[in-house]
Each structure stands twice: as structure tokens, then as C-alpha cells.
C-alpha positions in Angstrom: 170.9 117.7 127.9 169.6 114.1 127.6 168.5 113.0 124.2 164.7 113.0 123.7 163.4 109.6 122.9 159.9 109.5 121.8 157.7 106.3 121.5 158.6 106.3 117.7 162.2 105.6 118.5 161.3 102.7 120.8 159.0 101.4 118.1 161.7 101.8 115.4 164.4 100.2 117.4 162.1 97.3 118.4 161.2 96.8 114.6 164.9 96.6 113.7 165.5 93.9 116.4 162.5 91.9 115.2 163.6 92.1 111.5 167.2 91.3 112.5 166.1 88.2 114.4 163.8 87.1 111.6 166.5 87.4 109.1 169.0 85.5 111.2 166.8 82.5 111.8 164.7 82.5 108.6 167.4 83.3 106.1 171.0 83.1 107.3 170.6 80.2 109.7 167.6 78.3 108.3 169.3 75.0 108.4 171.0 73.6 111.5 174.7 73.4 111.0 177.9 73.9 112.7 179.0 77.5 112.9 182.6 78.0 112.0 185.1 80.1 113.7 185.5 82.3 110.8 181.7 82.8 110.3 181.3 83.6 114.0 184.0 86.0 113.9 182.4 87.8 110.9 179.0 87.9 112.5 180.6 89.3 115.7 182.2 92.0 113.6 178.7 92.8 112.0 177.0 93.2 115.2 179.6 95.3 116.6 179.6 97.4 113.5 175.7 97.8 113.9 176.2 99.0 117.4 178.8 101.5 116.6 176.9 102.6 113.6 173.8 103.2 115.7 175.8 105.2 118.1 177.8 107.3 115.6 175.6 107.6 112.6 171.8 106.6 113.1 171.1 108.0 116.5 172.7 111.4 116.1 170.7 111.9 113.0 167.4 110.3 114.1 167.1 111.6 117.8 166.5 115.2 118.7 169.2 116.7 120.9 171.5 113.7 120.8 174.8 114.8 122.3 178.2 113.6 121.8 178.1 112.5 125.4 175.1 110.2 124.7 177.3 108.3 122.1 180.3 107.8 124.6 177.7 106.8 127.2 176.0 104.2 124.8 179.5 102.9 123.8 180.5 102.5 127.5 177.4 100.7 128.3 177.6 98.4 125.2 181.1 97.5 126.1 180.3 96.8 129.8 177.5 94.6 128.7 179.6 92.7 126.1 182.4 92.3 128.6 180.1 90.9 131.3 178.5 88.5 128.7 181.9 86.9 128.2 181.6 85.2 131.5 178.1 84.1 130.6 179.5 82.6 127.3 181.8 80.4 129.2 179.1 79.2 131.5 177.0 78.4 128.3 179.8 76.5 126.8 179.9 74.4 130.0 176.2 73.7 129.7 176.6 72.4 126.2 179.4 70.3 127.2 177.6 68.8 130.2 174.5 67.8 128.0 176.7 66.9 125.1 174.7 69.2 122.7 175.9 68.6 119.1 177.5 71.6 117.6 175.0 71.9 114.8 172.0 72.5 117.2 173.8 74.9 119.5 172.9 78.0 117.4 169.2 77.1 117.6 169.4 76.9 121.5 171.2 80.2 121.6 168.7 82.0 119.2 165.8 81.0 121.5 167.7 81.7 124.4 168.5 85.2 123.1 164.7 85.7 122.5 164.0 84.9 126.1 167.0 87.2 127.4 165.6 90.1 125.4 162.2 89.9 127.0 163.6 89.4 130.4 166.1 92.2 130.1 163.5 94.6 128.8 161.2 93.8 131.8 164.1 94.2 134.3 165.3 97.5 132.7 161.8 99.0 132.7 161.3 97.9 136.4 164.8 99.2 137.3 164.3 102.5 135.7 160.9 103.0 137.3 162.3 102.0 140.7 165.3 104.4 140.3 163.0 107.2 139.3 160.7 106.6 142.4 163.5 105.7 144.9 166.8 107.2 143.8 168.5 105.7 146.9 168.2 102.2 145.2 171.3 103.3 143.1 173.3 103.2 146.2 172.1 99.7 146.9 172.9 98.6 143.3 176.4 100.2 143.7 177.0 98.3 147.0 175.8 95.1 145.4 178.2 95.5 142.4 181.1 96.1 144.7 180.2 93.0 146.7 179.7 90.9 143.4 183.1 92.2 142.1 185.1 91.1 145.2 183.2 87.8 145.3 184.1 87.1 141.6 187.6 88.1 142.3 188.0 85.6 145.1 186.1 82.7 143.2 188.1 80.0 141.8 188.9 80.4 138.1 188.9 76.7 137.5 185.3 76.0 138.5 183.9 74.3 135.4 181.1 72.4 137.1 177.5 72.5 135.9 174.8 70.9 138.0 171.4 70.8 136.5 169.8 68.8 139.3 170.4 71.8 141.6 168.8 74.3 139.2 165.4 75.2 140.5 163.9 75.9 137.0 165.3 72.5 135.7 163.8 70.6 138.7 160.5 72.4 138.2 160.3 71.6 134.6 161.3 68.0 135.1 158.6 67.7 137.8 155.7 69.2 135.6 156.4 67.8 132.2 157.2 64.3 130.9 160.4 64.1 129.0 162.1 61.9 126.5 165.5 60.1 127.4 167.5 61.3 124.5 167.6 64.2 121.9 165.1 64.2 119.2 166.8 66.1 116.6 166.8 70.0 117.2 163.2 69.8 118.5 162.4 71.1 122.0 158.9 69.3 122.0 157.9 66.0 120.4 154.6 64.0 120.2 154.7 60.3 121.3 151.6 58.2 121.9 149.4 61.2 121.8 151.4 63.0 124.5 153.6 66.0 124.2 157.1 65.6 125.7 160.0 67.8 126.3 163.4 66.9 125.0 166.8 67.3 126.8 167.4 70.1 124.4 164.5 72.0 126.2 166.3 71.6 129.5 169.4 73.1 128.0 167.3 76.0 126.9 165.9 76.4 130.5 169.4 76.4 131.9 170.6 79.0 129.3 167.7 81.2 130.3 168.2 80.9 134.0 171.8 81.6 133.5 171.2 84.7 132.0 168.8 85.7 134.6 171.7 85.3 137.1 174.1 87.4 135.1 171.5 90.0 134.5 171.5 90.5 138.3 175.1 91.9 137.7 174.8 93.5 134.2 171.5 95.4 134.7 172.8 97.3 137.9 176.1 97.8 136.1 174.5 99.6 133.1 172.5 101.8 135.4 175.8 102.6 136.9 176.8 104.0 133.3 173.5 105.8 132.5 170.1 106.0 134.0 168.4 106.8 130.6 166.1 103.7 129.9 166.5 104.1 126.1 170.4 104.1 126.3 170.3 101.1 128.8 168.0 99.0 126.6 169.7 99.7 123.3 173.2 99.1 124.6 172.0 95.8 126.3 170.0 94.6 123.1 173.0 95.2 120.9 175.2 93.1 123.3 172.7 90.3 123.4 172.3 90.1 119.7 176.0 89.7 119.3 176.1 87.0 122.1 175.4 84.0 119.7 178.3 84.8 117.5 180.6 85.8 120.4 179.8 82.4 121.9 181.2 80.5 118.9 184.2 82.8 118.9 185.2 82.5 122.6 183.9 78.9 123.3 187.0 77.4 121.7 189.3 80.0 123.4 188.2 79.5 127.0 191.6 78.5 128.2 193.2 81.6 126.7 191.4 84.2 129.1 192.3 82.9 132.5 192.6 86.5 133.9 189.4 87.9 132.3 187.3 87.0 135.4 189.6 89.3 137.4 189.3 92.0 134.8 185.4 91.8 135.1 185.6 91.8 138.8 187.5 95.0 138.7 185.1 96.5 136.3 182.1 95.7 138.5 184.0 97.2 141.6 184.7 100.3 139.5 181.2 100.9 138.4 179.8 100.1 141.9 182.2 102.7 143.3 181.2 105.2 140.5 177.5 104.8 141.5 178.3 105.5 145.2 180.4 108.4 144.6 178.9 109.8 141.3 177.8 113.1 143.0 181.4 113.9 143.9 183.0 112.5 140.7 180.7 114.8 138.7 181.8 117.7 140.6 185.5 116.8 140.1 185.4 115.5 136.5 182.2 117.1 135.0 181.6 115.9 131.5 184.8 114.1 131.4 183.5 111.4 133.7 181.9 109.4 130.8 185.1 109.4 128.8 187.0 108.4 131.9 184.7 105.5 132.5 184.8 104.4 129.0 188.6 104.4 129.0 188.9 102.6 132.3 186.5 99.8 131.1 188.3 99.3 127.7 191.6 99.5 129.4 190.9 96.8 132.1 189.2 94.4 129.7 191.9 94.8 127.0 194.7 94.4 129.7 193.1 91.2 131.2 192.7 89.6 127.8 196.3 90.4 126.6 197.5 89.5 130.0 195.8 86.1 129.6 197.4 85.4 126.3 200.8 86.3 127.4 200.4 84.2 130.7 199.0 81.3 128.7 202.0 81.4 126.3 204.5 81.5 129.2 202.8 78.6 130.8 202.9 76.6 127.7 206.6 77.3 127.1 207.3 76.3 130.8 205.3 73.1 130.3 207.3 72.3 127.1 210.6 73.1 128.7 209.9 70.8 131.6 208.8 67.9 129.4 211.9 68.2 127.2 214.5 65.6 127.9 
């Protein structure tokens, strides 16, 4: 039986998100500074603990009729969203590298990027839920799209590290509509010069981060609907994944070269979820309530395998390279 989520649950969760964001920018990161790897790893653990605490402690006590299956479904959705966001993290790192954004300003860009992502994801989730409720067959279109995207990702080059702002429609639109400064003006997105308001290059970086998230949401939103059709579970798992994205960026950005196989793992996850959406009717008849746990185990297993395999492959390549250079 699905958990009963009243408007009070939505309001309470939204209030938690707003308070967490206010504390993040107003207290913990009031001053712009470089985020260290250890600090980022600590915050990543904090956000993950919040997500698991919500699933295992808060929700079962605060929401009537919350079942153990809802906890497994939330965790599966959360892990899927975190996994897919890893690819987004690497693209953001390339954007920062292209624009040469100083490390001490990157957290500010990510913070406001997360605000925009939360709003856009919320709109897309509500629209998706309404669409599925009205036209159930759209699930099959989403499933087919995920399978297509997964195969496309699998065949894509893993060495594509190009970022082309001049080809980004949103960036071209912003440049055409607003006057801009030639260089960064500290951490400001807007400045006043000669009684005119100008955008800074940091604003363009923010635009690219936002549009990048929209592109990745086209994969992640259908993927989460492949896990559950409950809008509350879809939204909360998405939000927790997005809230941890900033700290995850600072953890993974310096480790991009260590996860060469991750893209293939993510592609396999997308294909699996797409196939599950297409064959869910038969899978439920075969597996019953075990389907959620099977999905969770598959997603965790594939992501861990791809990450561990990447580390092992990287070490082997470094050893081979060292041996070849040895006299």
C-alpha cells in the first residue's frame, strides 16, 4: 500500500530544504574560499546520512502507512540520482576549467546552480507525474528513451572533454540580450558600471551549469519514474541527491581520471531501468515485492563494480606506463 503523503509532508520537507540551504550559504559558507577534499568528503557523508536518516528514521515515523518497500524504493531512487549526477559533476568540472573559475568561487556558482536545479526538477517531476497519471503509456516512451540514451552513452567516447559555450543556445541568448564585462568581477554575477548593469563571465558559467542540469534531467527524471511513480518519493530522492551534488563535485572533480569505466556503468543502469519500465508488468508477476530489492541490488552492484574496476584499471595502466618508461 503506498504511503500517504499529505500537503503537510510536502510543506515540512520543503521547509527542511530551505533551512538547510540558508544554513549552507549563510553560516557554513558565508565567505568564499577553497573547499578542501576532506571538508567536501565530510559534507558528502552528512548529506548521505540525511538521506538515509530520512528513509529509515524520519519518514517511517512521520508518514502514515509508510512501508519497508517505500524505504527500499527511496534508497534505490536516491542512488540512481546520485549515480547519474556523477556524470554531471564531470561536465561541471570541465565548464569550470574552460572558464578558469577560481576554486574559491566555485561553491557559490554551484549553490545558485543547485537552487535553479531544485526549481526545474520540481516542475519537471510534477509535470511528469501529471502526464503519467493521465497517459500511462508515456512510461513506455520514457523506458524506450532511457534504453536509447544508455546505448548512446555506452558508444560515446569516454575522452570527450570539450566544452563549447558558443554553441550553447542559452549562453548565446544571454550574450545577445545583456551587456557583459570582459573579466571576472570577484564572485559577483552582476555589477554596475557607468549607470549600467552588466553580467560577468561568472554569470555565463552559472547559465551553463543550469542548462547542463536540464540536459541531464532529461535522463534522470525518466529514470526515477522507472523506480517509482510516487511524486513524493521521486521529489525527495531527487532533492537529497541534488543537495549533495556540491560536496560530491569537490570530492570527484580531482578524481575524474580514476573513473574511466563509470560512464559504462551509468549506461548499463539506464538500459536496465528502461527495460524495467517496459517490462514492469511481467516483472512484477515474476518477482512480486522482490522487484524493488532486485533493482536496488543491481544499481548498487553495477555502480560499485564500475568504480572499483576503474580504480583497478587505472592502477594497471600506471604500472604499465611506469614499466615502459623504465630503462
